[in-house]
ROMI-827241 format. One line per field, with one value per residue (C-alpha): residue number from 1; x, y, z; residue in one letter. Coordinates in steps of 0.2 Angstrom, whole numbers, padded with zeros to 4 digits. Example, Ala and Ser with C-alpha at 12.3 -4.5 7.8 and 13.67 -1.06 7.14 Angstrom:
! ROMI-827241
num = c(1, 2)
x = c(0062, 0068)
y = c(-0022, -0005)
z = c(0039, 0036)
residuo = c(A, S)
//
This chain:
! ROMI-827241
num = c(1, 2, 3, 4, 5, 6, 7, 8, 9, 10, 11, 12, 13, 14, 15, 16, 17, 18, 19, 20, 21, 22, 23, 24, 25, 26, 27, 28, 29, 30, 31, 32, 33, 34, 35, 36, 37, 38, 39, 40, 41, 42, 43, 44, 45, 46, 47, 48, 49, 50, 51, 52, 53, 54, 55, 56, 57, 58, 59, 60, 61, 62, 63, 64, 65, 66, 67, 68, 69, 70, 71, 72, 73, 74, 75, 76, 77, 78, 79, 80, 81, 82, 83, 84, 85, 86, 87, 88, 89, 90, 91, 92, 93)
x = c(0024, 0008, 0005, -0012, -0019, -0014, -0026, -0034, -0017, -0007, 0001, 0000, 0006, 0021, 0015, -0002, 0007, 0018, 0003, -0007, 0006, 0002, 0013, 0006, 0013, 0017, 0019, 0031, 0032, 0045, 0038, 0047, 0040, 0043, 0037, 0019, 0016, 0000, -0004, -0010, -0026, -0035, -0052, -0052, -0040, -0023, -0009, 0007, 0019, 0036, 0051, 0061, 0057, 0058, 0047, 0033, 0035, 0033, 0019, 0009, 0013, 0006, -0010, -0012, -0011, -0025, -0035, -0034, -0038, -0054, -0060, -0052, -0040, -0053, -0051, -0034, -0041, -0047, -0063, -0053, -0041, -0023, -0012, 0001, 0013, 0013, 0021, 0025, 0025, 0027, 0016, 0017, 0001)
y = c(0029, 0032, 0050, 0058, 0062, 0078, 0092, 0096, 0105, 0089, 0098, 0097, 0108, 0099, 0103, 0094, 0080, 0077, 0078, 0065, 0052, 0035, 0020, 0004, -0013, -0022, -0040, -0044, -0062, -0070, -0082, -0092, -0079, -0063, -0054, -0050, -0036, -0032, -0021, -0028, -0022, -0011, -0011, -0018, -0027, -0019, -0029, -0025, -0036, -0035, -0044, -0037, -0033, -0015, -0015, -0024, -0012, 0003, -0005, -0008, 0010, 0016, 0005, 0011, 0029, 0026, 0017, 0032, 0044, 0033, 0028, 0041, 0040, 0031, 0016, 0012, 0008, -0010, -0013, -0016, -0002, -0001, -0016, -0014, -0028, -0042, -0059, -0073, -0090, -0108, -0122, -0141, -0150)
z = c(0015, 0004, 0000, -0002, -0019, -0028, -0031, -0048, -0053, -0049, -0034, -0015, -0001, 0006, 0024, 0020, 0012, 0027, 0039, 0030, 0025, 0032, 0035, 0027, 0030, 0013, 0011, -0004, -0010, -0022, -0034, -0048, -0061, -0051, -0036, -0029, -0016, -0006, 0009, 0025, 0034, 0021, 0014, -0004, -0014, -0020, -0028, -0036, -0046, -0054, -0060, -0045, -0027, -0030, -0045, -0035, -0021, -0033, -0042, -0026, -0020, -0036, -0034, -0016, -0022, -0035, -0022, -0010, -0025, -0029, -0011, 0000, 0015, 0026, 0014, 0021, 0038, 0040, 0050, 0066, 0065, 0059, 0059, 0072, 0067, 0053, 0055, 0043, 0051, 0044, 0049, 0045, 0039)
residuo = c(M, I, S, P, P, N, D, S, N, G, E, M, N, S, E, L, K, R, S, T, M, K, Q, I, K, I, I, I, E, K, H, P, D, G, Y, E, A, Y, P, V, G, I, K, G, V, V, V, G, E, G, D, T, Y, E, E, A, L, R, D, V, Q, S, A, L, K, F, H, V, E, T, F, G, L, D, S, L, E, G, G, E, G, P, V, L, E, A, F, V, A, E, A, S, L)
//
């Protein structure tokens, strides 16, 4: 879950935080030199990376929080509404 940005004191009412949390689908790819993570269906580009799955996930969550602080919660909505499901498929060429 991605939590909303903090107020000027760095704190947030827990009720407000719960009511504005949003589920974001994250793709995490394993590469020879580490992991890359990115959200599906948001406006803009947000990428995280790390040596482990968990590091990449934490990094992209941090990047998403910064994205929301900069562009607002509306930036998490793609032009066609939320992504309901994400799939990975293989194709032969």
